[in-house]
C-alpha positions as CSV (number, residue, x, y, z in Angstrom):
1,X,0.5,63.8,78.3
2,X,3.7,65.4,77.3
3,X,6.6,64.9,79.6
4,X,9.7,67.3,79.9
5,X,12.9,65.8,81.2
6,X,13.5,69.1,82.9
7,X,10.3,68.7,85.1
8,X,11.4,65.1,85.8
9,X,14.7,66.3,87.1
10,X,13.1,68.2,90.0
11,X,12.0,64.9,91.7
12,X,14.7,62.5,90.1
13,X,17.6,64.8,90.8
14,X,19.6,63.7,87.7
15,X,21.6,66.9,87.1
16,X,22.2,70.3,88.3
17,X,23.2,73.8,87.0
18,X,25.2,76.5,88.5
19,X,26.1,80.0,87.4
20,X,29.7,79.2,88.5
21,X,29.9,76.5,85.9
22,X,28.0,78.3,83.3
23,X,24.9,78.0,81.1
24,X,24.7,74.8,79.0
25,X,27.1,72.8,81.2
26,X,25.0,70.6,83.4
27,X,26.6,68.9,86.4
28,X,25.8,65.2,86.3
29,X,24.5,64.2,89.9
30,X,24.8,60.5,91.2
31,X,21.4,59.4,89.6
32,X,22.1,61.0,86.4
33,X,25.7,59.6,86.4
34,X,24.1,56.0,86.8
35,X,22.2,56.5,83.7
36,X,25.2,57.8,81.7
37,X,27.4,55.1,83.0
38,X,25.0,52.5,81.7
39,X,24.8,54.3,78.3
40,X,28.7,54.2,78.1
41,X,28.7,50.4,79.0
42,X,26.2,49.8,76.2
43,X,28.2,51.9,73.7
44,X,31.6,50.1,74.6
45,X,29.8,46.8,74.2
46,X,28.2,47.5,71.0
47,X,31.4,48.9,69.6
48,X,33.5,45.9,70.7
49,X,31.0,43.5,69.4
50,X,31.0,45.3,66.0
51,X,34.7,45.1,65.6
52,X,35.7,48.6,66.6
53,X,39.0,49.6,68.1
54,X,39.1,52.1,71.0
55,X,41.1,55.4,70.7
56,X,41.6,58.5,73.0
57,X,42.3,62.0,71.5
58,X,42.6,65.4,73.0
59,X,39.6,67.8,73.2
60,X,42.0,70.6,72.1
61,X,43.5,71.2,68.7
62,X,45.6,74.0,66.9
63,X,43.6,76.5,65.0
64,X,45.5,74.9,61.8
65,X,43.8,71.6,62.5
66,X,40.3,72.9,62.1
67,X,41.3,75.0,59.2
68,X,42.5,72.0,57.5
69,X,39.3,70.0,58.3
70,X,37.0,72.6,57.0
71,X,35.2,73.2,60.4
72,X,36.5,76.7,61.1
73,X,35.4,78.1,57.6
74,X,31.9,76.2,58.1
75,X,31.3,76.4,61.8
76,X,33.3,79.5,63.1
77,X,30.2,80.9,64.7
78,X,29.5,77.8,66.7
79,X,33.0,77.3,67.9
80,X,34.7,78.7,70.9
81,X,37.3,81.3,70.3
82,X,41.0,80.4,70.1
83,X,43.2,80.5,73.3
84,X,46.7,81.6,73.0
85,X,49.0,78.9,74.3
86,X,52.9,79.7,73.8
87,X,53.0,80.6,70.0
88,X,49.8,78.7,69.1
89,X,46.2,79.4,69.0
90,X,44.3,76.3,70.3
91,X,40.6,75.6,70.2
92,X,37.9,73.3,71.8
93,X,37.1,70.9,69.0
94,X,33.4,71.1,67.6
95,X,33.8,67.6,66.4
96,X,35.9,64.4,66.9
97,X,36.7,63.5,63.2
98,X,39.8,65.6,62.6
99,X,41.6,64.0,65.6
100,X,40.6,60.5,64.2
101,X,41.8,61.5,60.9
102,X,45.2,62.2,62.6
103,X,45.0,58.9,64.3
104,X,44.4,57.1,61.0
105,X,47.2,59.1,59.3
106,X,49.7,58.0,61.9
107,X,50.5,54.8,60.1
108,X,50.4,53.5,56.5
109,X,47.5,51.1,56.0
110,X,47.2,48.2,53.5
111,X,44.0,47.4,51.7
112,X,44.1,44.0,53.6
113,X,43.8,45.8,57.0
114,X,40.6,47.7,56.1
115,X,38.1,48.4,57.2
116,X,39.5,50.1,60.3
117,X,36.8,51.4,62.9
118,X,38.0,53.8,65.5
119,X,35.7,54.3,68.4
120,X,35.8,56.9,71.2
121,X,33.3,58.2,73.6
122,X,34.5,61.7,73.5
123,X,33.7,65.4,74.3
124,X,33.2,68.1,71.6
125,X,32.0,71.7,72.3
126,X,29.4,74.0,70.7
127,X,29.3,77.7,71.5
128,X,25.5,77.8,72.0
129,X,24.2,81.2,73.1
130,X,22.8,81.6,76.6
131,X,19.3,82.0,75.5
132,X,19.3,78.7,73.5
133,X,20.7,76.2,75.9
134,X,18.1,74.0,77.6
135,X,18.3,71.1,80.0
136,X,20.2,68.1,78.5
137,X,19.0,68.7,74.8
138,X,21.0,71.8,74.0
139,X,24.3,72.0,75.9
140,X,27.9,73.3,75.1
141,X,29.6,70.2,75.9
142,X,28.4,67.1,74.1
143,X,29.7,63.7,75.1
144,X,29.2,61.5,71.9
145,X,29.6,57.9,71.3
146,X,31.6,58.3,67.9
147,X,33.0,55.9,65.5
148,X,34.9,56.7,62.1
149,X,35.2,54.0,59.8
150,X,38.1,54.1,57.2
151,X,37.4,51.6,54.4
152,X,37.9,50.8,50.7
153,X,35.3,52.0,48.2
154,X,34.1,48.5,47.5
155,X,33.4,48.0,51.3
156,X,31.1,51.1,51.8
157,X,27.7,49.5,51.3
158,X,28.8,46.6,53.8
159,X,29.8,49.2,56.3
160,X,26.9,51.1,55.9
161,X,24.7,48.1,56.7
162,X,26.8,47.1,59.5
163,X,26.6,50.6,61.1
164,X,22.8,50.8,60.6
165,X,22.2,47.4,62.3
166,X,24.2,48.6,65.3
167,X,22.2,51.8,65.7
168,X,18.9,50.0,65.5
169,X,20.1,47.4,67.9
170,X,21.1,50.3,70.3
171,X,17.6,52.0,70.1
172,X,15.8,48.7,70.6
173,X,17.7,48.0,73.8
174,X,16.9,51.3,74.8
175,X,13.2,51.1,74.1
176,X,13.3,54.1,71.8
177,X,11.2,53.7,68.7
178,X,12.7,54.5,65.4
179,X,10.0,56.3,63.4
180,X,11.9,56.9,60.2
181,X,15.3,56.2,58.5
182,X,16.1,59.2,56.5
183,X,18.5,59.2,53.7
184,X,19.7,62.9,53.5
185,X,20.9,63.8,49.9
186,X,22.5,66.8,48.1
187,X,20.1,68.9,45.9
188,X,21.2,70.8,42.8
189,X,22.8,73.9,44.4
190,X,26.4,74.5,44.6
191,X,26.6,74.2,48.5
192,X,28.3,70.7,48.4
193,X,32.0,69.7,48.6
194,X,33.0,67.0,46.2
195,X,32.2,66.2,42.7
196,X,28.8,65.1,41.3
197,X,30.3,61.7,40.7
198,X,31.4,61.3,44.4
199,X,28.1,62.2,45.7
200,X,26.3,59.9,43.3
201,X,28.5,57.0,44.2
202,X,28.2,57.8,48.1
203,X,24.4,58.2,47.9
204,X,24.0,54.9,46.0
205,X,26.2,53.1,48.6
206,X,24.1,54.5,51.4
207,X,20.9,53.4,49.7
208,X,22.1,50.0,49.0
209,X,23.4,49.5,52.7
210,X,20.3,50.7,54.2
211,X,17.9,48.8,51.9
212,X,19.8,45.6,52.8
213,X,19.0,46.3,56.5
214,X,15.5,47.6,56.1
215,X,14.1,44.9,53.8
216,X,14.1,42.5,56.5
217,X,12.3,44.8,58.9
218,X,9.6,46.1,56.8
219,X,10.8,49.7,57.4
220,X,10.8,52.5,54.7
221,X,13.6,54.6,53.7
222,X,12.6,58.2,53.4
223,X,14.7,60.4,50.9
224,X,15.2,64.0,51.9
225,X,17.1,65.9,49.0
226,X,19.0,69.0,50.3
227,X,19.4,67.8,53.8
228,X,22.8,66.2,53.5
229,X,25.7,67.7,55.4
230,X,28.1,69.9,53.3
231,X,30.7,67.0,53.1
232,X,28.5,64.0,52.3
233,X,25.1,62.3,52.5
234,X,23.9,60.5,55.6
235,X,21.3,58.3,57.2
236,X,19.6,59.5,60.0
237,X,17.4,57.5,62.5
238,X,14.6,59.8,63.4
239,X,12.5,59.6,66.7
240,X,9.4,61.6,67.5
241,X,8.7,62.4,71.2
242,X,5.2,62.7,72.8
243,X,5.0,66.3,71.6
244,X,5.7,65.5,68.0
245,X,9.1,66.9,67.9
246,X,11.3,65.0,65.6
247,X,14.9,64.3,66.9
248,X,17.8,62.6,65.2
249,X,19.2,60.0,67.6
250,X,21.8,58.2,65.5
251,X,23.6,58.9,62.1
252,X,25.6,57.0,59.7
253,X,27.5,59.4,57.2
254,X,29.8,59.4,54.4
255,X,32.5,61.8,54.2
256,X,34.9,62.4,51.1
257,X,36.1,65.8,52.5
258,X,38.3,64.8,55.5
259,X,40.3,62.1,53.3
260,X,40.8,64.7,50.9
261,X,41.9,67.5,53.2
262,X,44.1,65.1,55.3
263,X,45.4,63.1,52.3
264,X,44.2,59.8,53.8
265,X,45.2,56.8,51.9
266,X,45.7,53.0,51.8
267,X,48.1,51.0,49.8
268,X,46.0,49.1,47.2
269,X,46.6,45.6,45.7
270,X,48.7,47.1,43.0
271,X,51.1,48.7,45.6
272,X,49.6,52.2,44.9
273,X,48.2,54.9,47.2
274,X,44.5,55.0,47.0
275,X,42.0,57.4,48.7
276,X,40.2,55.9,51.7
277,X,36.7,56.4,52.4
278,X,35.7,57.8,55.8
279,X,32.2,56.9,57.4
280,X,31.0,58.6,60.5
281,X,28.7,56.4,62.6
282,X,26.9,57.1,65.9
283,X,25.4,54.1,67.5
284,X,24.1,55.3,70.9
285,X,24.3,58.8,70.3
286,X,25.1,61.6,72.6
287,X,24.9,61.1,76.4
288,X,22.7,64.2,76.9
289,X,20.4,63.9,74.0
290,X,19.7,60.2,74.6
291,X,19.3,60.8,78.3
292,X,16.6,63.4,77.7
293,X,14.9,61.2,75.1
294,X,14.9,58.2,77.4
295,X,13.4,60.2,80.3
296,X,10.8,61.7,78.2
297,X,9.7,58.6,76.2
298,X,9.5,56.4,79.4
299,X,8.1,59.2,81.6
300,X,10.9,58.9,84.1
301,X,10.4,55.2,84.7
302,X,13.3,53.8,82.9
303,X,14.0,50.2,81.9
304,X,15.2,48.4,84.9
305,X,18.9,47.8,83.7
306,X,19.4,51.7,83.2
307,X,17.2,53.1,86.2
308,X,19.1,55.3,88.5
309,X,18.0,53.4,91.2
310,X,17.0,49.8,90.9
311,X,16.2,48.8,94.6
312,X,14.8,50.9,97.3
313,X,14.8,48.9,100.6
314,X,12.4,50.3,103.1
315,X,12.5,49.0,106.7
316,X,9.1,49.2,108.7
317,X,11.0,50.6,111.9
318,X,14.5,51.1,113.0
319,X,14.8,47.5,114.4
320,X,14.6,46.3,110.9
321,X,17.5,48.6,109.6
322,X,20.2,45.8,110.0
323,X,18.2,43.5,107.8
324,X,17.5,46.3,105.2
325,X,21.1,47.3,105.1
326,X,22.2,43.7,104.6
327,X,19.8,43.3,101.7
328,X,21.0,46.6,100.1
329,X,24.6,45.5,100.6
330,X,24.0,42.1,99.0
331,X,22.3,43.9,96.0
332,X,25.2,46.3,95.7
333,X,27.6,43.3,95.7
334,X,25.7,41.8,92.8
335,X,26.3,45.0,90.8
336,X,22.9,46.5,91.4
337,X,22.1,50.2,92.5
338,X,20.4,49.9,95.9
339,X,19.5,52.3,98.9
340,X,18.0,52.0,102.2
341,X,15.0,54.6,102.8
342,X,15.4,55.5,106.5
343,X,13.6,58.9,107.1
344,X,9.8,59.6,107.3
345,X,6.8,57.5,107.7
346,X,6.5,54.2,105.8
347,X,3.8,55.8,103.5
348,X,6.1,58.9,103.0
349,X,9.1,56.7,102.0
350,X,7.0,54.6,99.7
351,X,5.6,57.7,98.0
352,X,9.1,59.1,97.6
353,X,10.3,55.9,96.0
354,X,7.5,56.3,93.5
355,X,8.3,59.8,92.8
356,X,12.1,59.2,92.3
357,X,11.1,56.5,89.9
358,X,13.1,53.7,91.8
359,X,12.4,50.5,89.8
360,X,11.6,48.1,92.7
361,X,10.9,49.0,96.3
362,X,10.8,46.5,99.1
363,X,9.5,46.6,102.5
364,X,11.2,44.6,105.4
365,X,9.4,44.1,108.8
366,X,9.0,41.4,111.4
367,X,7.2,38.9,109.1
368,X,9.8,39.3,106.4
369,X,12.5,38.8,108.6
370,X,11.0,35.8,110.2
371,X,10.4,33.9,106.8
372,X,13.3,35.3,105.0
373,X,11.4,37.1,102.4
374,X,10.6,40.7,101.3
375,X,7.6,42.2,100.1
376,X,8.3,43.4,96.6
377,X,6.4,46.2,94.4
378,X,7.6,46.6,90.8
379,X,5.4,49.5,89.3
380,X,6.7,48.9,85.7
381,X,6.0,45.1,85.8
382,X,2.7,45.5,87.8
383,X,3.9,43.1,90.2
384,X,3.5,43.1,94.1
385,X,4.3,40.0,96.2
386,X,6.6,38.2,98.7
387,X,10.0,37.0,97.2
388,X,12.7,35.1,99.1
389,X,15.8,37.4,99.8
390,X,18.2,35.3,97.7
391,X,15.7,34.9,94.8
392,X,15.2,38.8,94.8
393,X,18.9,39.6,94.2
394,X,19.5,36.9,91.7
395,X,16.4,37.8,89.6
396,X,17.5,41.5,89.7
397,X,21.1,40.7,88.8
398,X,20.0,38.7,86.0
399,X,17.7,41.4,84.6
400,X,20.3,44.0,84.9
401,X,22.9,41.7,83.1
402,X,20.6,41.1,80.2
403,X,19.4,44.7,80.0
404,X,15.9,43.7,80.6
405,X,13.0,46.2,80.8
406,X,11.9,44.7,84.2
407,X,12.6,42.0,86.6
408,X,11.0,38.6,85.8
409,X,9.1,37.7,89.0
410,X,7.6,34.5,89.9
411,X,4.1,33.9,88.7
């Protein structure tokens, strides 16, 4: 059965909208923020492990910046209009790459320094029409796990392979299946920036890098002429949801437009300036689109490590409240997300925990307090049983730390 993340949101309470905030600008509620925080941690861990360097850049830029990058000429209809600030027109950025190009250009770089991988989980903006915005999949502010690699031409295939491995690792951790790796190429039209020789070299480098990774996985590279971006070919990781709709969840893209437009160079082994190659790489993807894909694929019951609420503690009556609070506090001290469900009948609170997709819910009464245990129900793992208090928290802590799908319970 098809599941829509907007329907799940009614019971899981992940985000809200308000006419005062505006269409396409969701407000992340605590449960949704928990998912987003875990995604950001995953993105930061993968970037650090892959040798990326963190940077920060402003969401605004002068009109001239986007004229230089080519975005204004190509995407003016999708950009928010300029705002007059002093004597300048400033605009919300539609992409992060122009600012990262400026960061690279702030210093001279030797061939021995490269590759340089600049990473930022940053906001960018699209002026989507009100009738088009929808849930978390079509929004006006996108928070993207974005890395731009600046490398020598002889390093391109290696960097493509590295970026593709990182993207595939991210999707495996998230539990999202990758259905296809699509190589988007130019066609014979004139709609492309750069020379035919540049395109051939770039397409061959992408093909070589992807083949290295996919050969060991038994995956097939699907070529799509005419689907490239106007400034370079790309690799897209494609995911099909339960309704059969295809989504791009991560991208590796070559760009010879920005280095030309911003005159980005490195000092080569002859002491001369050479043109650097720029690679756009997305590993986790945008926080909004990935959250929607996760919710729909897992039907709201997310892997334990990323679930909005990992532990619901349900006291049978008010005399068990102190024990329930002590367990929730112990779980929180271990870095877990935990709550105590106080209100309503026992049956109603259990049903509410199921509806909210809480990962694990525990019941505490006289018997549990007497023998230092809790009665645990883990729907995803298909487990129900008595677990010692200290054992519960430690098992859950390890599952969270390892980014496990579910807690590993005693047999």
